[in-house]
N, C-alpha and C positions, 0 to 999 in steps of 0.2 A: 560496564555484561558482556560475559568472556560467549566468543560462538557457542564454549562446550553444554554453556546451558541448555543451547536452542537447541542442541542436536540432544541433549537428555527429558527437555521436552516432545520433541519430535517421538523417539526410542517408550516415551513412557503414553506418550498420547492424551498427552493432557494440556491438547490443543481447540478447549473449549472457545476461545478467543476467534475460532474457524466459522463460516458458515455456509452453510453446504446452498442458497439460494443467493441471489441480487442482494443487497444491504435494501431497507427500502427508502434510507433514506439517498442512496443510489440510485437510487432507479427513478427515487420522482427531480429531483433537480438534475440527472445526469444534460439533459437538452440546454442545461442552463451554460452548458462551456459552447454551447454553437459550432459544432464539428461535423467536418464535411462525411459524409458518407465514407467509406473503407479509411479513416484519419486512424493514426497506429498508435494508442494509449500507451503510457508505460504508468506498469503495480505496482510500484515497489519491497521488496521483502512480502513475497505475493501470498510465498507457502499454496497452499491449493481451493483457496478463497471458491468457491460458486461466484464469484463477480464475475471473472477471469467469463463462464465460460456465459457470463448472461451480456457481460459485452464483445464476444462473437455474434450468435444468434444476433446479435440487433445491429451487423454488421461490423461493426470495429476490429480491426486488425490490435495484438494484445506483444506489448514484448515485456517479460518481467522480469527480476533479480527476485534469487533468492538464494540463503547460505544452506540451508538442509536438503541434499542430491535426496530422502527419502521423499518428502514432499510434493516435490515433480513427478516425480513417480506416479505419486496416487491424484494428482491431479491430472496424471495425459491417462491414468484407468476408468476417474470422474467422468470423462471427455470423452470415451470412448475410440482414441486415438493414440493409433502408433509412433510417435515422437520420430526425427532422427537424429542422434545423437555425432556431436561432434567432439572432436576438445582444441580447446580457444585459451594453453594454458594466460590466467591460473584460471582460468573459467572454462566449463562445458554445457554446452551449450542445445540445449533440448527444440527441436522446431518441428514443426508442423504445421500444411494450409493458416495463413491466419496466425501464426502463433508462433514467437518465439522468448523460453528459457534460457537466462543466463542465470546459474550452478556456478559458485563461486562470492564474497563476500564483495558488501557494494563497495565500498567503501574503496575499494580497488578496481570499481569499477570506471572505465578511458570514456571519453563521448565518442570515438571513434568502436570502439567497439559496441556501447547500445544506441546508436545510429540517431540518426532524427529524429525525433516525436513529436507528438500534437498536442499533446495532453500527458494532465501527469492527476491519476487517481488514486488517493494514498488514506489507505482507509486501516490498515494494520502494520506499517510504518513506522510514522509520528510517533504513537502516542505504543509502541513496540521498546520504546526508548529511554534510560533512564537521561533526565534535565541533563548531565554532563555531555550526554554523545547524542540528542536532537539539535542543541548550535551546529555540530559535525556534517551530522548527516543533515541539515536542510539547506548550508554553503554549501556542500560537494552536488544534492539534486539539484540545485539552480543553478551549479556550475555544470555538468550533466547532459543539463537536459534544456539550456540554456533557455532558462524562466519558462516556460510553460505552462503555460495555461495551466491554475489543481484544480479542482476536488478534493479536499480534507477533509474525511471524516476525525473528531474528534470524544472522548468525550471527560466529561467537569466529576467528583467527587470528595470525598475527604478522608484522601488517601494513608491516614492513619490509620483504617477503619481495614485496612484489601490494600496488601502485594501487590503491585502489577509484575506482567503485563498483566491485559493492558496499564498503563498507564492516565493520570490524574492530567491533564495537560489546560491548561484555563488557557480564557481566554485575552488575557494581558501576556503569555506564554505564545500564544502564537503570529501577537504581531512583535516582539520582539523577535522571533527567529523568523522574518518575512515582510515587514512592510517595510524594508528598506529595497526590495524589486520589484512587490508586489503593491495594486490598490487591495484588498482583506472585504471581506463578504462574512458577514453572517447572514448566512438563509433561515436557518434555522434549532430550536434549540428542542431535542422532543425526551422526558420524562424517561426510562426504562423499565419499562413495565416490568413490577417482580425484582428489579434493583439488576444490580451490575453482579453479572456470576450470578443471579440470587442472593447476598449480603448485603449491598448494604446501596442507598439510593443517587442515581447517579442520571445524569446528562447528557444526549447525545448529540453533540454540533455538526453541521453539515456550509465552509465555509467554501466557498471558490475567490479563486486567487488568477488577481489574473496582473500582467506586465505591469508593472509604473510606466507613464511618460512623460 
């Protein structure tokens, strides 16, 4: 899946995978991460998700990574915040109080550019990628975050009925990507009312990942 795919999706406003408010499963289970006040949360492939507004309003700091600059311009417009923009080749950083977004290719993001994070919240990154890219993504994510704890949301459905993204990611696949370095807890799976994109039955699943000891 090439970068141009995502740029075209944003240009055509084909972004139904984005929610304007905090994801209900995130809201329900985020405290399971046990984060202190003012914790710094990494949101990979963040787009303009309303989850960021929820995190900020609940006292967390947010750092995100996103390929498409238009998405981040929209994000700050939605937040009603004017960002400071700095060039940090090959990234462009959008910053304001409590939030830093790095615009560029996630796979080129080094740990020192990201900075220390207390947790990862992934609702739209793993499921945005086809299987051949997910393993690479998961490995890089663990490297740049120091295997920080994660709240992960996935979807499970009959992939033959609907092309991704979001892609179907089975429980077994989550274990394949992460079980070597994390202890995985499947917190809940819920049927999506009306089906995914209104087209096929699907289960939305929330996972808690903690570094294995």
